[in-house]
All heavy atoms as a GROMACS GRO file, in nm:
protein
  580
    1MET      N    1  -2.948  23.129   8.164
    1MET     CA    2  -3.048  23.130   8.264
    1MET      C    3  -3.190  23.146   8.208
    1MET      O    4  -3.278  23.076   8.253
    1MET     CB    5  -3.017  23.242   8.362
    1MET     CG    6  -3.104  23.248   8.482
    1MET     SD    7  -3.054  23.112   8.590
    1MET     CE    8  -3.112  23.166   8.741
    2ARG      N    9  -3.206  23.233   8.110
    2ARG     CA   10  -3.339  23.254   8.052
    2ARG      C   11  -3.384  23.127   7.975
    2ARG      O   12  -3.495  23.094   7.975
    2ARG     CB   13  -3.332  23.371   7.952
    2ARG     CG   14  -3.328  23.503   8.021
    2ARG     CD   15  -3.329  23.612   7.920
    2ARG     NE   16  -3.321  23.739   7.987
    2ARG     CZ   17  -3.301  23.854   7.924
    2ARG    NH1   18  -3.286  23.850   7.788
    2ARG    NH2   19  -3.292  23.968   7.990
    3THR      N   20  -3.287  23.062   7.914
    3THR     CA   21  -3.319  22.937   7.842
    3THR      C   22  -3.374  22.832   7.934
    3THR      O   23  -3.472  22.768   7.906
    3THR     CB   24  -3.197  22.884   7.763
    3THR    OG1   25  -3.144  22.989   7.675
    3THR    CG2   26  -3.233  22.766   7.681
    4ARG      N   27  -3.308  22.817   8.043
    4ARG     CA   28  -3.347  22.718   8.146
    4ARG      C   29  -3.490  22.751   8.196
    4ARG      O   30  -3.573  22.661   8.212
    4ARG     CB   31  -3.247  22.716   8.260
    4ARG     CG   32  -3.252  22.595   8.343
    4ARG     CD   33  -3.149  22.591   8.452
    4ARG     NE   34  -3.015  22.598   8.398
    4ARG     CZ   35  -2.910  22.616   8.475
    4ARG    NH1   36  -2.921  22.634   8.605
    4ARG    NH2   37  -2.789  22.614   8.417
    5THR      N   38  -3.517  22.874   8.222
    5THR     CA   39  -3.648  22.916   8.272
    5THR      C   40  -3.755  22.893   8.164
    5THR      O   41  -3.865  22.845   8.190
    5THR     CB   42  -3.647  23.064   8.311
    5THR    OG1   43  -3.542  23.086   8.406
    5THR    CG2   44  -3.779  23.111   8.370
    6ALA      N   45  -3.720  22.922   8.038
    6ALA     CA   46  -3.815  22.904   7.930
    6ALA      C   47  -3.848  22.756   7.909
    6ALA      O   48  -3.963  22.722   7.891
    6ALA     CB   49  -3.761  22.964   7.801
    7ILE      N   50  -3.746  22.673   7.915
    7ILE     CA   51  -3.766  22.531   7.899
    7ILE      C   52  -3.850  22.474   8.011
    7ILE      O   53  -3.946  22.397   7.985
    7ILE     CB   54  -3.633  22.458   7.891
    7ILE    CG1   55  -3.561  22.493   7.755
    7ILE    CG2   56  -3.651  22.306   7.902
    7ILE    CD1   57  -3.421  22.435   7.747
    8THR      N   58  -3.827  22.517   8.134
    8THR     CA   59  -3.906  22.475   8.248
    8THR      C   60  -4.051  22.517   8.231
    8THR      O   61  -4.142  22.436   8.258
    8THR     CB   62  -3.847  22.532   8.375
    8THR    OG1   63  -3.710  22.491   8.386
    8THR    CG2   64  -3.921  22.479   8.497
    9ALA      N   65  -4.072  22.639   8.187
    9ALA     CA   66  -4.208  22.684   8.165
    9ALA      C   67  -4.283  22.606   8.061
    9ALA      O   68  -4.401  22.573   8.078
    9ALA     CB   69  -4.208  22.834   8.133
   10VAL      N   70  -4.216  22.573   7.952
   10VAL     CA   71  -4.276  22.493   7.844
   10VAL      C   72  -4.310  22.352   7.898
   10VAL      O   73  -4.418  22.303   7.871
   10VAL     CB   74  -4.184  22.492   7.723
   10VAL    CG1   75  -4.233  22.387   7.623
   10VAL    CG2   76  -4.175  22.627   7.657
   11LEU      N   77  -4.217  22.292   7.968
   11LEU     CA   78  -4.242  22.157   8.021
   11LEU      C   79  -4.356  22.155   8.119
   11LEU      O   80  -4.439  22.060   8.115
   11LEU     CB   81  -4.112  22.100   8.081
   11LEU     CG   82  -4.001  22.064   7.985
   11LEU    CD1   83  -3.880  22.024   8.059
   11LEU    CD2   84  -4.044  21.964   7.884
   12LEU      N   85  -4.362  22.256   8.203
   12LEU     CA   86  -4.477  22.264   8.300
   12LEU      C   87  -4.607  22.284   8.224
   12LEU      O   88  -4.709  22.224   8.262
   12LEU     CB   89  -4.452  22.374   8.400
   12LEU     CG   90  -4.345  22.349   8.504
   12LEU    CD1   91  -4.320  22.469   8.589
   12LEU    CD2   92  -4.384  22.230   8.593
   13ALA      N   93  -4.612  22.364   8.121
   13ALA     CA   94  -4.729  22.381   8.049
   13ALA      C   95  -4.775  22.255   7.977
   13ALA      O   96  -4.894  22.222   7.977
   13ALA     CB   97  -4.712  22.497   7.945
   14LEU      N   98  -4.681  22.182   7.923
   14LEU     CA   99  -4.711  22.055   7.855
   14LEU      C  100  -4.767  21.950   7.954
   14LEU      O  101  -4.860  21.877   7.925
   14LEU     CB  102  -4.592  22.000   7.783
   14LEU     CG  103  -4.552  22.069   7.656
   14LEU    CD1  104  -4.418  22.012   7.603
   14LEU    CD2  105  -4.661  22.055   7.548
   15ALA      N  106  -4.705  21.947   8.071
   15ALA     CA  107  -4.750  21.857   8.175
   15ALA      C  108  -4.891  21.890   8.219
   15ALA      O  109  -4.976  21.798   8.235
   15ALA     CB  110  -4.655  21.856   8.291
   16ALA      N  111  -4.923  22.010   8.235
   16ALA     CA  112  -5.058  22.052   8.272
   16ALA      C  113  -5.157  22.020   8.161
   16ALA      O  114  -5.273  21.975   8.195
   16ALA     CB  115  -5.058  22.204   8.302
   17THR      N  116  -5.122  22.041   8.037
   17THR     CA  117  -5.211  22.005   7.928
   17THR      C  118  -5.235  21.855   7.921
   17THR      O  119  -5.345  21.815   7.904
   17THR     CB  120  -5.150  22.058   7.796
   17THR    OG1  121  -5.126  22.194   7.808
   17THR    CG2  122  -5.242  22.032   7.682
   18THR      N  123  -5.132  21.779   7.935
   18THR     CA  124  -5.148  21.632   7.932
   18THR      C  125  -5.234  21.583   8.043
   18THR      O  126  -5.318  21.499   8.023
   18THR     CB  127  -5.007  21.567   7.938
   18THR    OG1  128  -4.926  21.621   7.831
   18THR    CG2  129  -5.017  21.418   7.926
   19ALA      N  130  -5.212  21.630   8.164
   19ALA     CA  131  -5.296  21.590   8.281
   19ALA      C  132  -5.440  21.630   8.261
   19ALA      O  133  -5.526  21.552   8.296
   19ALA     CB  134  -5.237  21.652   8.405
   20ALA      N  135  -5.464  21.745   8.209
   20ALA     CA  136  -5.600  21.790   8.188
   20ALA      C  137  -5.674  21.704   8.083
   20ALA      O  138  -5.788  21.669   8.101
   20ALA     CB  139  -5.603  21.935   8.148
   21CYS      N  140  -5.603  21.665   7.980
   21CYS     CA  141  -5.666  21.585   7.875
   21CYS      C  142  -5.693  21.440   7.923
   21CYS      O  143  -5.798  21.389   7.900
   21CYS     CB  144  -5.574  21.575   7.753
   21CYS     SG  145  -5.562  21.728   7.661
   22SER      N  146  -5.598  21.385   8.001
   22SER     CA  147  -5.618  21.249   8.041
   22SER      C  148  -5.720  21.234   8.150
   22SER      O  149  -5.790  21.134   8.158
   22SER     CB  150  -5.482  21.187   8.090
   22SER     OG  151  -5.443  21.258   8.204
   23SER      N  152  -5.738  21.333   8.235
   23SER     CA  153  -5.838  21.324   8.344
   23SER      C  154  -5.980  21.350   8.297
   23SER      O  155  -6.073  21.292   8.354
   23SER     CB  156  -5.800  21.416   8.456
   23SER     OG  157  -5.811  21.554   8.413
   24SER      N  158  -6.002  21.429   8.195
   24SER     CA  159  -6.136  21.463   8.150
   24SER      C  160  -6.186  21.370   8.043
   24SER      O  161  -6.307  21.360   8.019
   24SER     CB  162  -6.146  21.610   8.105
   24SER     OG  163  -6.065  21.621   7.992
   25ASP      N  164  -6.100  21.305   7.970
   25ASP     CA  165  -6.139  21.221   7.857
   25ASP      C  166  -6.128  21.073   7.900
   25ASP      O  167  -6.038  21.001   7.860
   25ASP     CB  168  -6.047  21.246   7.736
   25ASP     CG  169  -6.066  21.385   7.682
   25ASP    OD1  170  -6.165  21.449   7.706
   25ASP    OD2  171  -5.973  21.433   7.612
   26LYS      N  172  -6.230  21.028   7.976
   26LYS     CA  173  -6.228  20.889   8.019
   26LYS      C  174  -6.296  20.806   7.906
   26LYS      O  175  -6.396  20.844   7.852
   26LYS     CB  176  -6.303  20.873   8.149
   26LYS     CG  177  -6.230  20.940   8.261
   26LYS     CD  178  -6.298  20.912   8.392
   26LYS     CE  179  -6.222  20.981   8.505
   26LYS     NZ  180  -6.284  20.956   8.636
   27PRO      N  181  -6.237  20.691   7.872
   27PRO     CA  182  -6.292  20.610   7.764
   27PRO      C  183  -6.422  20.545   7.814
   27PRO      O  184  -6.440  20.516   7.933
   27PRO     CB  185  -6.184  20.506   7.739
   27PRO     CG  186  -6.107  20.501   7.864
   27PRO     CD  187  -6.110  20.639   7.925
   28ASP      N  188  -6.510  20.514   7.722
   28ASP     CA  189  -6.634  20.448   7.743
   28ASP      C  190  -6.610  20.297   7.742
   28ASP      O  191  -6.594  20.238   7.638
   28ASP     CB  192  -6.742  20.488   7.647
   28ASP     CG  193  -6.874  20.429   7.674
   28ASP    OD1  194  -6.888  20.348   7.769
   28ASP    OD2  195  -6.971  20.464   7.602
   29LEU      N  196  -6.595  20.234   7.861
   29LEU     CA  197  -6.554  20.094   7.869
   29LEU      C  198  -6.666  20.004   7.808
   29LEU      O  199  -6.631  19.902   7.743
   29LEU     CB  200  -6.523  20.054   8.011
   29LEU     CG  201  -6.408  20.134   8.072
   29LEU    CD1  202  -6.386  20.088   8.219
   29LEU    CD2  203  -6.278  20.113   7.994
   30ALA      N  204  -6.789  20.036   7.829
   30ALA     CA  205  -6.899  19.953   7.778
   30ALA      C  206  -6.897  19.958   7.622
   30ALA      O  207  -6.917  19.851   7.561
   30ALA     CB  208  -7.031  20.003   7.830
   31ALA      N  209  -6.871  20.074   7.568
   31ALA     CA  210  -6.866  20.085   7.423
   31ALA      C  211  -6.744  20.006   7.367
   31ALA      O  212  -6.754  19.945   7.258
   31ALA     CB  213  -6.854  20.230   7.379
   32CYS      N  214  -6.635  20.010   7.439
   32CYS     CA  215  -6.516  19.937   7.399
   32CYS      C  216  -6.540  19.786   7.394
   32CYS      O  217  -6.515  19.720   7.297
   32CYS     CB  218  -6.401  19.964   7.495
   32CYS     SG  219  -6.253  19.866   7.457
   33LYS      N  220  -6.605  19.732   7.503
   33LYS     CA  221  -6.632  19.593   7.508
   33LYS      C  222  -6.732  19.552   7.397
   33LYS      O  223  -6.714  19.449   7.336
   33LYS     CB  224  -6.686  19.552   7.644
   33LYS     CG  225  -6.698  19.403   7.665
   33LYS     CD  226  -6.727  19.367   7.808
   33LYS     CE  227  -6.733  19.220   7.819
   33LYS     NZ  228  -6.760  19.177   7.962
   34ALA      N  229  -6.837  19.634   7.375
   34ALA     CA  230  -6.933  19.606   7.271
   34ALA      C  231  -6.866  19.606   7.133
   34ALA      O  232  -6.897  19.520   7.050
   34ALA     CB  233  -7.046  19.707   7.275
   35ALA      N  234  -6.774  19.699   7.115
   35ALA     CA  235  -6.702  19.701   6.982
   35ALA      C  236  -6.616  19.576   6.967
   35ALA      O  237  -6.606  19.521   6.856
   35ALA     CB  238  -6.617  19.830   6.974
   36MET      N  239  -6.553  19.532   7.073
   36MET     CA  240  -6.471  19.409   7.059
   36MET      C  241  -6.562  19.287   7.033
   36MET      O  242  -6.522  19.204   6.950
   36MET     CB  243  -6.397  19.387   7.193
   36MET     CG  244  -6.285  19.487   7.215
   36MET     SD  245  -6.197  19.461   7.376
   36MET     CE  246  -6.117  19.305   7.349
   37GLU      N  247  -6.674  19.280   7.098
   37GLU     CA  248  -6.771  19.168   7.068
   37GLU      C  249  -6.818  19.170   6.929
   37GLU      O  250  -6.826  19.069   6.860
   37GLU     CB  251  -6.885  19.174   7.170
   37GLU     CG  252  -6.849  19.140   7.310
   37GLU     CD  253  -6.964  19.165   7.408
   37GLU    OE1  254  -7.068  19.224   7.374
   37GLU    OE2  255  -6.945  19.122   7.525
   38LYS      N  256  -6.852  19.290   6.879
   38LYS     CA  257  -6.901  19.305   6.740
   38LYS      C  258  -6.788  19.262   6.640
   38LYS      O  259  -6.814  19.191   6.548
   38LYS     CB  260  -6.943  19.448   6.711
   38LYS     CG  261  -6.999  19.465   6.570
   38LYS     CD  262  -7.039  19.611   6.550
   38LYS     CE  263  -7.096  19.632   6.417
   38LYS     NZ  264  -7.036  19.573   6.298
   39GLN      N  265  -6.668  19.306   6.670
   39GLN     CA  266  -6.555  19.272   6.585
   39GLN      C  267  -6.534  19.124   6.581
   39GLN      O  268  -6.510  19.069   6.473
   39GLN     CB  269  -6.431  19.345   6.639
   39GLN     CG  270  -6.314  19.342   6.551
   39GLN     CD  271  -6.198  19.419   6.612
   39GLN    OE1  272  -6.165  19.400   6.727
   39GLN    NE2  273  -6.135  19.506   6.533
   40TYR      N  274  -6.549  19.056   6.687
   40TYR     CA  275  -6.530  18.912   6.696
   40TYR      C  276  -6.646  18.839   6.623
   40TYR      O  277  -6.619  18.748   6.543
   40TYR     CB  278  -6.525  18.864   6.840
   40TYR     CG  279  -6.502  18.718   6.847
   40TYR    CD1  280  -6.377  18.658   6.830
   40TYR    CD2  281  -6.609  18.632   6.875
   40TYR    CE1  282  -6.362  18.520   6.831
   40TYR    CE2  283  -6.594  18.495   6.878
   40TYR     CZ  284  -6.468  18.441   6.856
   40TYR     OH  285  -6.451  18.306   6.861
   41LYS      N  286  -6.767  18.887   6.645
   41LYS     CA  287  -6.883  18.824   6.584
   41LYS      C  288  -6.885  18.840   6.434
   41LYS      O  289  -6.932  18.758   6.361
   41LYS     CB  290  -7.013  18.871   6.649
   41LYS     CG  291  -7.030  18.817   6.787
   41LYS     CD  292  -7.152  18.872   6.856
   41LYS     CE  293  -7.162  18.822   6.994
   41LYS     NZ  294  -7.275  18.877   7.066
   42ASP      N  295  -6.836  18.960   6.388
   42ASP     CA  296  -6.831  18.985   6.240
   42ASP      C  297  -6.742  18.888   6.170
   42ASP      O  298  -6.757  18.856   6.054
   42ASP     CB  299  -6.791  19.126   6.213
   42ASP     CG  300  -6.900  19.226   6.247
   42ASP    OD1  301  -7.015  19.189   6.271
   42ASP    OD2  302  -6.867  19.347   6.250
   43GLY      N  303  -6.641  18.837   6.245
   43GLY     CA  304  -6.553  18.736   6.188
   43GLY      C  305  -6.453  18.781   6.086
   43GLY      O  306  -6.392  18.701   6.015
   44ASN      N  307  -6.430  18.910   6.076
   44ASN     CA  308  -6.333  18.966   5.982
   44ASN      C  309  -6.195  18.949   6.040
   44ASN      O  310  -6.153  19.020   6.131
   44ASN     CB  311  -6.361  19.114   5.956
   44ASN     CG  312  -6.278  19.172   5.844
   44ASN    OD1  313  -6.188  19.106   5.791
   44ASN    ND2  314  -6.309  19.294   5.806
   45LYS      N  315  -6.121  18.851   5.990
   45LYS     CA  316  -5.991  18.813   6.044
   45LYS      C  317  -5.890  18.931   6.040
   45LYS      O  318  -5.810  18.946   6.126
   45LYS     CB  319  -5.931  18.692   5.968
   45LYS     CG  320  -6.016  18.567   5.978
   45LYS     CD  321  -6.004  18.510   6.119
   45LYS     CE  322  -6.076  18.383   6.127
   45LYS     NZ  323  -6.096  18.332   6.260
   46SER      N  324  -5.901  19.014   5.935
   46SER     CA  325  -5.802  19.124   5.927
   46SER      C  326  -5.827  19.231   6.034
   46SER      O  327  -5.739  19.304   6.069
   46SER     CB  328  -5.811  19.187   5.789
   46SER     OG  329  -5.934  19.246   5.766
   47GLU      N  330  -5.950  19.235   6.088
   47GLU     CA  331  -5.984  19.337   6.184
   47GLU      C  332  -5.970  19.287   6.328
   47GLU      O  333  -5.965  19.365   6.422
   47GLU     CB  334  -6.126  19.386   6.162
   47GLU     CG  335  -6.149  19.465   6.035
   47GLU     CD  336  -6.074  19.596   6.035
   47GLU    OE1  337  -6.076  19.665   6.139
   47GLU    OE2  338  -6.013  19.627   5.935
   48GLN      N  339  -5.957  19.154   6.350
   48GLN     CA  340  -5.962  19.099   6.484
   48GLN      C  341  -5.837  19.133   6.566
   48GLN      O  342  -5.842  19.129   6.686
   48GLN     CB  343  -5.986  18.950   6.482
   48GLN     CG  344  -6.130  18.919   6.447
   48GLN     CD  345  -6.157  18.768   6.456
   48GLN    OE1  346  -6.072  18.688   6.479
   48GLN    NE2  347  -6.285  18.735   6.430
   49ASN      N  348  -5.733  19.160   6.504
   49ASN     CA  349  -5.606  19.192   6.574
   49ASN      C  350  -5.582  19.342   6.591
   49ASN      O  351  -5.480  19.384   6.639
   49ASN     CB  352  -5.487  19.129   6.506
   49ASN     CG  353  -5.487  18.978   6.511
   49ASN    OD1  354  -5.536  18.924   6.611
   49ASN    ND2  355  -5.431  18.916   6.416
   50LYS      N  356  -5.685  19.419   6.553
   50LYS     CA  357  -5.672  19.567   6.565
   50LYS      C  358  -5.762  19.616   6.680
   50LYS      O  359  -5.864  19.561   6.706
   50LYS     CB  360  -5.720  19.632   6.437
   50LYS     CG  361  -5.625  19.603   6.318
   50LYS     CD  362  -5.672  19.676   6.195
   50LYS     CE  363  -5.584  19.641   6.078
   50LYS     NZ  364  -5.635  19.700   5.953
   51ARG      N  365  -5.716  19.720   6.744
   51ARG     CA  366  -5.789  19.778   6.857
   51ARG      C  367  -5.902  19.864   6.796
   51ARG      O  368  -5.882  19.950   6.713
   51ARG     CB  369  -5.699  19.869   6.937
   51ARG     CG  370  -5.764  19.937   7.058
   51ARG     CD  371  -5.668  20.026   7.126
   51ARG     NE  372  -5.583  19.944   7.211
   51ARG     CZ  373  -5.571  19.963   7.342
   51ARG    NH1  374  -5.628  20.064   7.396
   51ARG    NH2  375  -5.492  19.885   7.413
   52PRO      N  376  -6.029  19.833   6.835
   52PRO     CA  377  -6.141  19.918   6.782
   52PRO      C  378  -6.124  20.061   6.822
   52PRO      O  379  -6.068  20.094   6.934
   52PRO     CB  380  -6.265  19.852   6.852
   52PRO     CG  381  -6.226  19.717   6.895
   52PRO     CD  382  -6.077  19.724   6.919
   53ASP      N  383  -6.178  20.150   6.741
   53ASP     CA  384  -6.168  20.294   6.771
   53ASP      C  385  -6.231  20.329   6.906
   53ASP      O  386  -6.189  20.422   6.974
   53ASP     CB  387  -6.235  20.378   6.663
   53ASP     CG  388  -6.155  20.372   6.532
   53ASP    OD1  389  -6.035  20.342   6.535
   53ASP    OD2  390  -6.213  20.391   6.422
   54ALA      N  391  -6.339  20.254   6.946
   54ALA     CA  392  -6.408  20.281   7.070
   54ALA      C  393  -6.318  20.255   7.189
   54ALA      O  394  -6.344  20.296   7.302
   54ALA     CB  395  -6.535  20.199   7.080
   55CYS      N  396  -6.212  20.182   7.168
   55CYS     CA  397  -6.119  20.145   7.277
   55CYS      C  398  -5.998  20.239   7.293
   55CYS      O  399  -5.906  20.210   7.371
   55CYS     CB  400  -6.070  19.999   7.259
   55CYS     SG  401  -6.204  19.885   7.263
   56ASP      N  402  -5.999  20.348   7.221
   56ASP     CA  403  -5.890  20.444   7.234
   56ASP      C  404  -5.888  20.497   7.378
   56ASP      O  405  -5.992  20.541   7.432
   56ASP     CB  406  -5.907  20.563   7.136
   56ASP     CG  407  -5.875  20.520   6.995
   56ASP    OD1  408  -5.809  20.413   6.971
   56ASP    OD2  409  -5.909  20.597   6.897
   57GLY      N  410  -5.774  20.487   7.441
   57GLY     CA  411  -5.758  20.537   7.579
   57GLY      C  412  -5.781  20.429   7.685
   57GLY      O  413  -5.763  20.454   7.800
   58VAL      N  414  -5.824  20.311   7.640
   58VAL     CA  415  -5.843  20.202   7.737
   58VAL      C  416  -5.709  20.135   7.765
   58VAL      O  417  -5.633  20.107   7.671
   58VAL     CB  418  -5.948  20.101   7.685
   58VAL    CG1  419  -5.959  19.983   7.781
   58VAL    CG2  420  -6.082  20.163   7.658
   59ASP      N  421  -5.675  20.113   7.889
   59ASP     CA  422  -5.548  20.057   7.927
   59ASP      C  423  -5.538  19.912   7.885
   59ASP      O  424  -5.637  19.843   7.863
   59ASP     CB  425  -5.521  20.072   8.075
   59ASP     CG  426  -5.622  19.996   8.160
   59ASP    OD1  427  -5.743  20.037   8.154
   59ASP    OD2  428  -5.584  19.905   8.230
   60THR      N  429  -5.416  19.864   7.876
   60THR     CA  430  -5.388  19.728   7.828
   60THR      C  431  -5.445  19.623   7.921
   60THR      O  432  -5.496  19.522   7.875
   60THR     CB  433  -5.237  19.708   7.815
   60THR    OG1  434  -5.182  19.809   7.731
   60THR    CG2  435  -5.203  19.570   7.760
   61LYS      N  436  -5.445  19.642   8.049
   61LYS     CA  437  -5.494  19.546   8.150
   61LYS      C  438  -5.644  19.525   8.122
   61LYS      O  439  -5.690  19.411   8.124
   61LYS     CB  440  -5.469  19.598   8.292
   61LYS     CG  441  -5.513  19.499   8.395
   61LYS     CD  442  -5.480  19.553   8.536
   61LYS     CE  443  -5.528  19.460   8.638
   61LYS     NZ  444  -5.501  19.506   8.775
   62THR      N  445  -5.717  19.634   8.101
   62THR     CA  446  -5.862  19.620   8.076
   62THR      C  447  -5.890  19.550   7.942
   62THR      O  448  -5.977  19.465   7.932
   62THR     CB  449  -5.927  19.760   8.077
   62THR    OG1  450  -5.898  19.822   8.202
   62THR    CG2  451  -6.076  19.751   8.055
   63MET      N  452  -5.806  19.584   7.840
   63MET     CA  453  -5.820  19.517   7.711
   63MET      C  454  -5.795  19.365   7.722
   63MET      O  455  -5.869  19.285   7.669
   63MET     CB  456  -5.725  19.580   7.606
   63MET     CG  457  -5.756  19.722   7.569
   63MET     SD  458  -5.908  19.740   7.473
   63MET     CE  459  -5.864  19.652   7.323
   64ASP      N  460  -5.695  19.331   7.800
   64ASP     CA  461  -5.665  19.188   7.823
   64ASP      C  462  -5.780  19.118   7.894
   64ASP      O  463  -5.815  19.006   7.864
   64ASP     CB  464  -5.535  19.172   7.903
   64ASP     CG  465  -5.414  19.208   7.826
   64ASP    OD1  466  -5.425  19.220   7.700
   64ASP    OD2  467  -5.307  19.232   7.887
   65GLN      N  468  -5.840  19.187   7.990
   65GLN     CA  469  -5.952  19.134   8.065
   65GLN      C  470  -6.069  19.110   7.969
   65GLN      O  471  -6.135  19.003   7.976
   65GLN     CB  472  -5.994  19.228   8.177
   65GLN     CG  473  -6.120  19.183   8.253
   65GLN     CD  474  -6.169  19.286   8.348
   65GLN    OE1  475  -6.095  19.388   8.378
   65GLN    NE2  476  -6.282  19.268   8.406
   66TYR      N  477  -6.103  19.208   7.883
   66TYR     CA  478  -6.212  19.187   7.789
   66TYR      C  479  -6.187  19.079   7.695
   66TYR      O  480  -6.274  18.998   7.658
   66TYR     CB  481  -6.238  19.319   7.715
   66TYR     CG  482  -6.301  19.431   7.801
   66TYR    CD1  483  -6.294  19.560   7.757
   66TYR    CD2  484  -6.353  19.405   7.925
   66TYR    CE1  485  -6.352  19.662   7.830
   66TYR    CE2  486  -6.407  19.507   8.005
   66TYR     CZ  487  -6.404  19.635   7.954
   66TYR     OH  488  -6.456  19.738   8.029
   67THR      N  489  -6.061  19.066   7.647
   67THR     CA  490  -6.026  18.958   7.555
   67THR      C  491  -6.050  18.824   7.622
   67THR      O  492  -6.102  18.731   7.564
   67THR     CB  493  -5.880  18.974   7.510
   67THR    OG1  494  -5.866  19.101   7.449
   67THR    CG2  495  -5.840  18.865   7.412
   68GLN      N  496  -6.001  18.809   7.747
   68GLN     CA  497  -6.020  18.685   7.825
   68GLN      C  498  -6.169  18.656   7.844
   68GLN      O  499  -6.212  18.541   7.828
   68GLN     CB  500  -5.946  18.691   7.959
   68GLN     CG  501  -5.949  18.562   8.033
   68GLN     CD  502  -5.878  18.452   7.963
   68GLN    OE1  503  -5.766  18.474   7.912
   68GLN    NE2  504  -5.937  18.337   7.953
   69GLU      N  505  -6.249  18.754   7.872
   69GLU     CA  506  -6.395  18.731   7.888
   69GLU      C  507  -6.455  18.686   7.758
   69GLU      O  508  -6.543  18.597   7.762
   69GLU     CB  509  -6.461  18.861   7.939
   69GLU     CG  510  -6.425  18.893   8.079
   69GLU     CD  511  -6.483  19.028   8.126
   69GLU    OE1  512  -6.555  19.090   8.047
   69GLU    OE2  513  -6.449  19.069   8.238
   70LEU      N  514  -6.421  18.746   7.645
   70LEU     CA  515  -6.472  18.705   7.518
   70LEU      C  516  -6.431  18.558   7.488
   70LEU      O  517  -6.514  18.477   7.441
   70LEU     CB  518  -6.420  18.795   7.405
   70LEU     CG  519  -6.485  18.933   7.396
   70LEU    CD1  520  -6.408  19.019   7.299
   70LEU    CD2  521  -6.627  18.918   7.349
   71PHE      N  522  -6.308  18.526   7.517
   71PHE     CA  523  -6.258  18.390   7.494
   71PHE      C  524  -6.333  18.295   7.588
   71PHE      O  525  -6.375  18.187   7.538
   71PHE     CB  526  -6.110  18.382   7.525
   71PHE     CG  527  -6.048  18.247   7.514
   71PHE    CD1  528  -6.022  18.190   7.388
   71PHE    CD2  529  -6.027  18.168   7.627
   71PHE    CE1  530  -5.971  18.064   7.377
   71PHE    CE2  531  -5.975  18.043   7.614
   71PHE     CZ  532  -5.945  17.989   7.488
   72ASP      N  533  -6.352  18.323   7.712
   72ASP     CA  534  -6.426  18.237   7.803
   72ASP      C  535  -6.569  18.218   7.762
   72ASP      O  536  -6.622  18.105   7.766
   72ASP     CB  537  -6.420  18.298   7.947
   72ASP     CG  538  -6.283  18.290   8.009
   72ASP    OD1  539  -6.195  18.218   7.956
   72ASP    OD2  540  -6.262  18.364   8.107
   73ASP      N  541  -6.631  18.325   7.713
   73ASP     CA  542  -6.774  18.314   7.661
   73ASP      C  543  -6.780  18.213   7.546
   73ASP      O  544  -6.874  18.139   7.536
   73ASP     CB  545  -6.828  18.450   7.624
   73ASP     CG  546  -6.856  18.537   7.742
   73ASP    OD1  547  -6.856  18.486   7.857
   73ASP    OD2  548  -6.876  18.659   7.717
   74GLN      N  549  -6.683  18.221   7.459
   74GLN     CA  550  -6.687  18.134   7.338
   74GLN      C  551  -6.654  17.987   7.370
   74GLN      O  552  -6.704  17.898   7.307
   74GLN     CB  553  -6.593  18.189   7.232
   74GLN     CG  554  -6.631  18.320   7.180
   74GLN     CD  555  -6.776  18.322   7.124
   74GLN    OE1  556  -6.812  18.233   7.047
   74GLN    NE2  557  -6.857  18.421   7.162
   75THR      N  558  -6.572  17.967   7.469
   75THR     CA  559  -6.532  17.828   7.502
   75THR      C  560  -6.631  17.759   7.588
   75THR      O  561  -6.634  17.637   7.593
   75THR     CB  562  -6.392  17.824   7.568
   75THR    OG1  563  -6.392  17.908   7.681
   75THR    CG2  564  -6.284  17.872   7.469
   76THR      N  565  -6.718  17.834   7.657
   76THR     CA  566  -6.818  17.768   7.745
   76THR      C  567  -6.947  17.739   7.670
   76THR      O  568  -7.031  17.673   7.718
   76THR     CB  569  -6.850  17.859   7.866
   76THR    OG1  570  -6.891  17.984   7.825
   76THR    CG2  571  -6.726  17.868   7.955
   77LYS      N  572  -6.960  17.796   7.553
   77LYS     CA  573  -7.085  17.769   7.476
   77LYS      C  574  -7.082  17.639   7.403
   77LYS      O  575  -6.987  17.584   7.364
   77LYS     CB  576  -7.106  17.885   7.375
   77LYS     CG  577  -7.146  18.013   7.438
   77LYS     CD  578  -7.168  18.123   7.337
   77LYS     CE  579  -7.208  18.250   7.407
   77LYS     NZ  580  -7.232  18.355   7.314
   0.00000   0.00000   0.00000
């Protein structure tokens, strides 16, 4: 019984910590997009398939959107 209570308490504490971190640490989307543009313009092929550090915490859907926008900008020029 004590083990079950202890495990539950630990899991609840971890859940609270995770929720607090994710809600207060919102990524800077403008910095992410700027970093992606810089990475593309620099032309370093080994870096182009890597997520820039400024994009840590940005969801995949947003990253895909930025990638599509970069591609569209290059194909319309």
